[in-house]
C-alpha positions in Angstrom: 0.0 0.0 0.0 1.4 3.4 -1.0 1.5 6.1 1.6 2.7 9.7 1.9 4.1 11.8 4.6 1.5 14.3 5.9 -1.9 14.1 4.2 -1.6 15.0 0.5 -4.1 13.9 -2.1 -3.5 11.3 -4.7 -2.6 14.1 -7.2 0.2 15.4 -5.0 3.6 15.5 -6.7 6.3 13.0 -6.1 8.3 15.8 -4.4 7.0 19.3 -4.0 7.5 21.6 -6.9 10.8 23.3 -7.0 9.0 26.6 -7.0 6.6 25.9 -4.1 8.9 27.5 -1.5 10.4 30.4 -3.4 10.5 33.8 -1.6 9.7 37.1 -3.2 13.2 37.4 -4.5 12.8 34.2 -6.4 15.2 32.2 -4.1 14.3 29.3 -1.8 14.8 29.6 1.9 16.4 26.7 3.8 13.7 27.0 6.5 10.9 26.4 4.1 8.2 23.9 5.4 9.1 20.2 5.3 8.4 18.8 1.8 5.9 16.2 0.9 7.6 12.9 -0.1 6.3 9.8 -1.9 6.6 6.5 -0.1 5.7 2.9 -0.9 5.4 -0.1 1.3 8.1 -2.7 1.5 6.0 -5.2 -0.6 5.3 -2.6 -3.2 8.9 -1.6 -3.4 9.8 -5.3 -4.0 7.3 -5.4 -6.9 8.5 -2.2 -8.4 12.1 -3.3 -8.2 11.2 -6.6 -9.8 9.5 -4.9 -12.7 12.3 -2.4 -13.3 15.2 -4.8 -12.8 13.7 -7.5 -14.9 13.7 -5.0 -17.7 17.4 -4.2 -16.9 18.1 -7.9 -16.9 16.4 -8.3 -20.2 18.3 -5.5 -21.8 21.6 -7.1 -20.8 20.5 -10.6 -21.8 19.4 -9.3 -25.2 22.8 -7.7 -25.9 24.9 -10.8 -25.4 22.3 -13.1 -27.1 22.5 -11.0 -30.2 26.3 -10.9 -30.1 26.2 -14.7 -30.1 23.8 -14.9 -33.0 25.5 -12.5 -35.4 27.3 -15.2 -37.3 24.4 -17.7 -37.6 22.1 -14.8 -38.7 24.6 -13.7 -41.3 24.9 -17.3 -42.6 21.1 -17.7 -42.6 20.5 -14.7 -44.8 23.7 -15.3 -46.8 24.8 -11.8 -45.9 27.6 -12.2 -43.4 29.2 -8.9 -44.7 26.2 -7.0 -43.2 26.1 -9.0 -39.9 28.1 -6.4 -37.9 25.4 -3.8 -38.6 23.0 -5.8 -36.4 24.9 -4.7 -33.3 25.9 -1.3 -34.7 22.3 -0.2 -35.5 21.2 -1.1 -32.0 24.1 0.8 -30.3 23.7 3.8 -32.5 20.0 3.9 -31.7 20.6 3.5 -27.9 23.1 6.4 -27.9 20.8 8.7 -29.9 17.7 8.1 -27.8 19.1 7.6 -24.3 19.2 11.3 -23.3 15.6 11.8 -24.4 14.2 9.6 -21.7 15.3 11.8 -18.9 13.0 14.6 -20.1 10.3 12.1 -21.2 10.1 10.7 -17.6 9.4 14.2 -16.3 6.6 14.7 -18.9 5.0 11.2 -19.2 5.9 10.1 -15.7 8.2 7.3 -14.7 5.6 4.6 -15.6 4.7 6.2 -18.9 8.4 6.6 -20.0 9.2 3.0 -18.9 6.2 1.6 -20.7 7.2 3.5 -23.9 10.7 2.1 -23.7 9.4 -1.5 -23.1 7.0 -1.1 -26.0 9.6 0.0 -28.5 12.1 -2.6 -27.2 9.4 -5.3 -27.4 8.3 -4.3 -30.9 11.8 -4.3 -32.2 12.6 -7.7 -30.6 9.5 -9.4 -31.9 10.2 -7.9 -35.4 13.7 -9.4 -35.2 12.3 -12.8 -34.5 9.9 -12.5 -37.5 12.3 -10.6 -39.8 12.1 -11.9 -43.5 15.4 -10.3 -44.5 18.7 -8.9 -43.1 17.6 -5.3 -43.9 14.4 -5.7 -41.9 16.2 -7.3 -39.0 18.8 -4.4 -38.9 15.9 -1.9 -38.9 14.2 -3.8 -36.1 17.3 -3.7 -34.0 17.3 0.1 -34.4 13.7 0.2 -33.1 14.7 -2.0 -30.2 17.5 0.4 -29.4 15.0 3.3 -29.2 13.4 1.5 -26.3 16.6 -0.1 -24.9 18.1 3.4 -24.5 15.5 4.3 -22.0 15.2 1.2 -19.9 18.3 1.7 -17.8 17.8 5.5 -17.6 14.1 5.4 -16.4 14.8 2.5 -14.1 17.6 4.4 -12.4 15.5 7.6 -12.1 12.5 5.7 -10.6 14.7 4.0 -8.0 16.2 7.4 -7.1 12.6 8.7 -6.4 12.1 5.9 -3.9 15.4 5.3 -2.2 17.5 7.9 -0.1 20.9 8.7 -1.6 22.8 7.2 1.3 21.3 3.8 0.4 21.0 4.4 -3.4 24.4 3.1 -4.3 23.7 -0.3 -2.7 20.5 -0.6 -4.8 22.5 0.5 -7.9 24.9 -2.3 -7.1 22.1 -4.8 -7.0 20.8 -3.5 -10.3 24.2 -4.0 -11.7 24.2 -7.6 -10.5 21.0 -8.2 -12.5 22.7 -6.5 -15.5 25.7 -8.7 -15.1 23.6 -11.8 -14.7 21.8 -11.1 -17.9 25.0 -10.4 -19.8 26.6 -13.5 -18.4 24.0 -16.0 -19.3 22.9 -14.3 -22.6 25.7 -15.9 -24.6 25.1 -19.5 -23.5 21.3 -19.1 -23.8 21.6 -17.6 -27.2 23.9 -20.4 -28.4 21.7 -23.1 -27.0 18.5 -21.6 -28.5 20.2 -21.3 -31.9 21.4 -24.9 -31.8 18.1 -26.3 -30.5 15.3 -24.3 -32.0 17.0 -21.8 -34.4 18.1 -18.2 -33.9 14.6 -16.7 -34.2 13.5 -18.3 -31.0 16.3 -16.5 -29.1 14.4 -13.3 -29.8 11.0 -14.7 -29.1 12.2 -16.3 -25.8 12.5 -12.8 -24.4 8.8 -12.0 -24.7 7.7 -13.6 -21.4 10.2 -11.6 -19.4 9.2 -8.5 -21.3 5.5 -9.1 -20.6 6.2 -9.6 -16.9 8.1 -6.3 -16.7 5.4 -4.5 -18.7 2.6 -5.8 -16.4 4.4 -5.1 -13.2 5.5 -1.6 -14.2 1.9 -0.7 -15.4 0.5 -2.1 -12.2 2.9 -0.9 -9.5 5.0 2.0 -10.7 2.6 4.8 -9.9 5.0 7.6 -9.0 3.1 10.8 -9.6 4.1 13.7 -11.9 5.0 17.0 -10.4 2.1 19.3 -9.9 3.4 21.8 -12.4 3.3 19.2 -15.2 0.2 17.3 -14.0 -2.0 20.3 -14.3 -0.9 21.2 -17.8 -3.0 20.3 -20.9 -1.6 17.8 -23.3 -0.4 20.5 -25.8 1.6 22.2 -23.1 3.2 18.9 -22.0 4.2 18.2 -25.6 5.8 21.6 -25.9 8.1 20.7 -23.0 9.8 18.2 -25.3 12.8 19.7 -26.9 12.2 18.1 -30.4 14.8 20.3 -32.2 17.4 19.9 -29.5 16.8 16.1 -29.5 17.0 15.8 -33.3 20.3 17.8 -33.4 21.8 15.9 -30.5 20.9 12.6 -32.2 22.4 13.8 -35.5 25.5 14.9 -33.7 26.1 11.6 -31.9 24.9 9.4 -34.7 27.2 11.0 -37.3 30.2 10.8 -35.0 29.6 7.1 -34.1 28.8 6.2 -37.8 32.1 7.8 -38.8 34.0 5.7 -36.2 32.0 2.6 -37.2 32.8 2.9 -40.9 36.4 3.5 -40.1 36.7 0.3 -38.0 34.1 -2.0 -39.6 34.7 -1.2 -43.3 38.5 -0.4 -42.8 38.0 2.9 -44.6 40.9 5.5 -44.2 40.3 8.6 -42.2 40.6 10.6 -45.4 37.8 8.8 -47.1 35.0 11.2 -48.2 32.3 9.2 -46.2 34.3 9.3 -43.0 35.3 13.0 -43.3 31.8 13.9 -44.4 30.3 12.3 -41.3 32.8 14.0 -39.0 32.0 17.4 -40.6 28.3 16.7 -40.3 28.7 15.8 -36.6 30.5 19.1 -35.9 27.9 21.1 -37.8 25.0 19.5 -35.9 26.9 19.9 -32.7 27.2 23.7 -33.2 23.5 23.8 -34.0 22.6 21.7 -30.9 24.5 24.1 -28.6 22.8 27.1 -30.3 19.4 25.6 -29.9 20.0 24.6 -26.2 21.4 28.0 -25.3 19.1 30.4 -27.1 15.9 28.7 -28.3 14.7 25.8 -26.3 12.7 26.6 -23.1 13.1 23.1 -21.8 16.5 21.9 -23.2 17.2 18.2 -23.3 20.7 18.9 -22.0 20.7 22.3 -20.1 24.0 24.0 -20.8 24.0 25.6 -17.3 24.0 22.1 -16.0 26.8 20.6 -18.1 29.1 23.5 -17.4 28.9 23.0 -13.6 32.0 21.4 -12.0 30.6 18.1 -10.7 28.2 17.3 -13.7 31.0 18.0 -16.2 33.5 15.9 -14.2 31.1 13.0 -13.9 30.3 13.1 -17.6 33.9 13.0 -18.6 34.8 10.3 -16.2 32.0 8.1 -17.5 33.0 8.8 -21.1 36.7 8.0 -20.6 36.1 5.1 -18.2 33.5 3.4 -20.5 35.8 3.8 -23.5 38.7 2.1 -21.6 36.4 -0.6 -20.1 34.8 -1.7 -23.3 38.0 -1.6 -25.3 39.5 -3.9 -22.7 36.5 -6.3 -22.8 36.8 -6.6 -26.6 40.6 -6.7 -26.9 41.7 -8.8 -24.0 40.1 -12.0 -25.5 41.7 -11.1 -28.8 45.1 -11.0 -27.1 44.7 -14.5 -25.8 43.4 -15.8 -29.2 46.1 -14.2 -31.4 49.2 -13.8 -29.2 48.8 -16.7 -26.8 46.9 -18.8 -29.4 44.4 -20.0 -26.8 41.0 -21.4 -27.8 38.0 -19.0 -28.0 36.5 -20.6 -24.9 39.8 -20.1 -22.9 40.1 -16.6 -24.1 36.6 -15.7 -23.0 37.2 -17.5 -19.7 39.9 -15.0 -18.8 37.2 -12.4 -18.6 35.3 -14.3 -15.9 37.2 -12.8 -12.9 36.7 -9.4 -14.5 32.9 -10.0 -14.7 32.7 -11.1 -11.1 34.7 -8.0 -10.1 32.2 -5.8 -11.9 29.3 -7.1 -9.8 31.1 -7.0 -6.5 32.7 -3.6 -7.1 29.3 -1.9 -7.6 27.8 -3.6 -4.5 30.9 -2.8 -2.4 30.7 0.9 -3.4 27.1 1.0 -2.4 27.9 -0.6 1.0 30.7 1.9 1.7 28.5 4.8 0.8 25.7 3.5 3.0 28.1 3.0 6.0 30.1 6.2 5.7 27.9 8.7 3.7 31.0 9.6 1.7 32.1 8.9 -1.8 35.0 11.1 -2.9 37.8 9.1 -1.5 36.2 5.9 -2.7 35.8 7.3 -6.2 39.5 8.2 -6.4 40.7 4.9 -5.0 38.5 3.0 -7.5 39.8 5.1 -10.4 43.3 4.4 -9.3 42.5 0.7 -9.2 41.3 0.8 -12.8 44.4 2.8 -13.8 46.7 0.2 -12.1 45.0 -2.7 -13.9 45.2 -1.1 -17.3 48.9 -0.3 -16.7 49.6 -3.9 -15.8 47.8 -5.2 -18.9 49.9 -2.8 -21.0 53.0 -4.5 -19.6 52.0 -8.0 -20.6 54.6 -9.8 -22.7 55.9 -13.3 -23.4 57.3 -13.6 -19.9 54.2 -12.6 -18.0 53.1 -15.2 -15.6 49.7 -16.9 -15.7 48.9 -15.4 -12.3 49.2 -11.9 -13.9 47.1 -12.9 -16.9 44.3 -14.1 -14.7 44.3 -11.4 -12.0 45.4 -8.2 -13.6 41.9 -7.5 -14.9 40.2 -7.7 -11.5 41.0 -4.1 -10.3 39.8 -2.8 -13.7 36.3 -4.4 -13.3 36.1 -3.7 -9.6 37.3 -0.1 -9.9 35.3 0.9 -12.9 32.0 -0.6 -11.5 32.7 1.4 -8.3 33.4 4.6 -10.2 30.2 4.2 -12.3 28.2 3.8 -9.1 29.8 6.6 -7.0 29.8 9.2 -9.9 26.1 8.6 -10.5 25.3 9.2 -6.8 27.7 12.3 -6.8 25.8 13.7 -9.7 22.3 13.2 -8.2 23.4 14.6 -4.9 24.5 18.0 -6.4 21.5 18.8 -8.6 18.0 20.0 -8.0 15.0 17.7 -8.1 14.0 19.1 -11.5 17.3 18.1 -13.0 17.6 14.5 -11.6 16.0 12.8 -14.6 17.9 14.8 -17.2 21.1 14.3 -15.2 20.6 10.6 -15.1 19.9 10.4 -18.8 23.1 12.4 -19.5 25.3 10.0 -17.5 23.9 7.0 -19.5 24.4 9.0 -22.7 28.1 9.5 -21.9 28.5 5.9 -20.9 26.9 4.4 -24.0 28.8 6.8 -26.2 32.0 5.8 -24.5 31.2 2.1 -25.0 30.7 2.5 -28.8 33.7 4.8 -29.2 35.9 2.5 -27.1 35.1 -0.4 -29.3 35.1 1.5 -32.6 38.3 3.6 -32.0 40.2 0.7 -30.5 39.3 -1.5 -33.5 40.4 1.2 -35.9 43.7 1.8 -34.1 44.3 -2.0 -33.8 43.8 -2.5 -37.6 45.9 0.5 -38.5 48.9 -0.6 -36.4 48.4 -4.3 -37.3 48.4 -3.6 -41.0 51.6 -1.5 -40.8 53.4 -4.2 -38.7 52.3 -7.0 -41.0 53.5 -5.2 -44.1 56.9 -4.7 -42.4 57.2 -8.4 -41.5 55.5 -10.1 -44.5 56.6 -9.4 -48.0 56.5 -11.2 -51.3 54.1 -11.7 -54.3 51.1 -12.8 -52.3 51.8 -10.7 -49.2 48.8 -8.4 -49.5 46.4 -11.3 -49.8 47.9 -13.1 -46.8 47.8 -9.9 -44.7 44.2 -9.4 -45.6 43.4 -13.0 -44.5 45.3 -12.6 -41.2 43.5 -9.3 -40.4 40.0 -10.7 -41.1 40.3 -14.2 -39.5 42.5 -15.0 -36.5 42.0 -18.7 -37.2 44.4 -18.4 -40.1 47.3 -17.8 -37.7 47.4 -21.4 -36.5 47.6 -22.6 -40.1 50.7 -20.6 -41.1 54.2 -22.0 -41.2 56.4 -21.2 -38.2 58.0 -18.0 -39.6 54.8 -16.4 -40.9 53.0 -17.4 -37.7 55.6 -15.6 -35.6 55.3 -12.6 -37.8 51.5 -12.5 -37.4 51.7 -13.1 -33.6 54.3 -10.4 -33.1 52.3 -8.0 -35.2 49.2 -8.6 -33.2 51.2 -8.2 -30.0 52.5 -4.8 -31.1 49.1 -3.6 -32.2 47.4 -4.7 -29.0 50.2 -3.2 -26.9 49.4 0.2 -28.5 45.7 -0.3 -27.7 46.4 -1.3 -24.1 48.6 1.8 -23.6 45.7 3.9 -24.9 43.4 2.2 -22.4 45.8 3.2 -19.6 45.8 6.7 -20.9 42.0 6.8 -20.9 41.9 5.5 -17.3 44.4 8.3 -16.3 42.0 10.8 -17.8 39.2 9.1 -15.8 41.2 9.6 -12.6 41.9 13.3 -13.5 38.2 13.9 -14.1 37.3 12.3 -10.8 39.6 14.7 -8.9 37.2 17.6 -9.8 34.1 15.9 -8.3 32.8 17.6 -5.2 31.7 15.8 -2.1 28.0 16.3 -1.3 26.1 15.0 1.8 24.2 11.8 1.2 20.8 12.1 2.8 19.6 9.1 4.9 15.9 9.8 4.5 13.6 11.0 1.8 12.8 14.1 3.7 16.5 15.0 4.1 16.9 14.2 0.4 14.1 16.6 -0.7 15.6 19.3 1.5 19.0 18.9 -0.1 17.4 19.1 -3.6 15.8 22.4 -2.6 19.2 23.7 -1.3 20.8 22.7 -4.6 18.0 24.6 -6.4 18.7 27.7 -4.4 22.4 27.6 -5.2 21.6 26.9 -8.8 19.3 30.0 -9.0 21.9 32.2 -7.4 24.5 31.0 -9.9 22.1 31.8 -12.8 21.2 35.2 -11.3 24.9 36.1 -10.7 25.7 35.2 -14.3 
């Protein structure tokens, strides 16, 4: 049974309007009356978390299932050359639509925004299972990404509404465990479904979990809108959507990521007209986006006054750099064991198991520390240093590295980065006003997903550039170019080469991966530098304290704006 502090009506806002306690000068007073907060019973909270986290689990499960099915799908349609776009279309769509859900959750409500995300995700997933062609399947993955981009964001915002910040990190850690569980079993489940029933059933299998999440969210997630939005007519609510800003932001991010994707996937040179044209397009739309947000949009999708503040900017950069390094490592470490150590694919993937366990434990540990101490700054720096140490150790791998190092050096990376992702999210929420929480959460997920795609794309482009140069130095002769092309496109070829050519291929991969690993360490160093600028904010232990802090943050924000 849901209840509220005091005796508000059913139409009362989740938290009192940020303008309810403004004085005549337009600024809030710290001694304003205690705010109204929204509460739920323990049983309702369990149901809400089950609905939200089952969607998070499904999003992670879907990602690794699809990664497993790319080759079978390409073979089924006889279009293996287009198979990589199955993943690319989804990730591009996620990156473009993730920031929109923060504002949508303020307009449609947490339930409305989550149901929209689940509907789009479900529509795309069902369409994938029924797709008659590769082109339709790629388009369906893009539709699924439109919804997938909002699932994590809205789930995080909704939990923030219900859980005080001092405990919020622990709940984020549990959500990350669900995400890790989905990502961990997605590969085996996808492979089993493909071998037993066919790849289409791997998509259709997700429908029961999707239906459960949809029903529970529609039934239990009844967090009310703010009074300011609730009383507005539909036309006024629609006007609060920054359509022009959203379109220009999507074009900016999409053009940038497509340029990086074409460079790495299609092996196009940086000077290629398509790559250059997309970079120029991204810059042009980026300038237009900033102009729209600064001078035209009354409700910007990414308020510039917000992104220029110290802690939000530091959190955004740390999430961007950290995600680039983390996903580059996830994709390139197995490649190291396959090409340099010549391990089997199963053994190469197994080396990521300690890293995966560390991700789950690192997030929960960070939440536990914040709950016990109410502090996060020192933990954030130590976690970033752990990730930096791990990437430095990986960059030092060579033929003489012991097995102990090869198995354990990744653990501080997973543990530290999971902790950083958790603490920086809480640091960001703790320093903004209530009206900015949803937009701020969406922004962090935007920088994370953008970092993930850039990390994979740019590391792939760098790897191929260095690899090609090293192979051409070591392999020469009449059929050299054809052999180099085969080595670059299929690592299985290395085992079939004669000893001298095999050594040349292994050494070339080792040199190329060494450069990539050094860049990962550099990115983690930038993550650490970004974390230095994060400000320590109190972590409220109750919802009442949390609302009071939101109001104080709003007062400071108003003063900054008026002083400017």
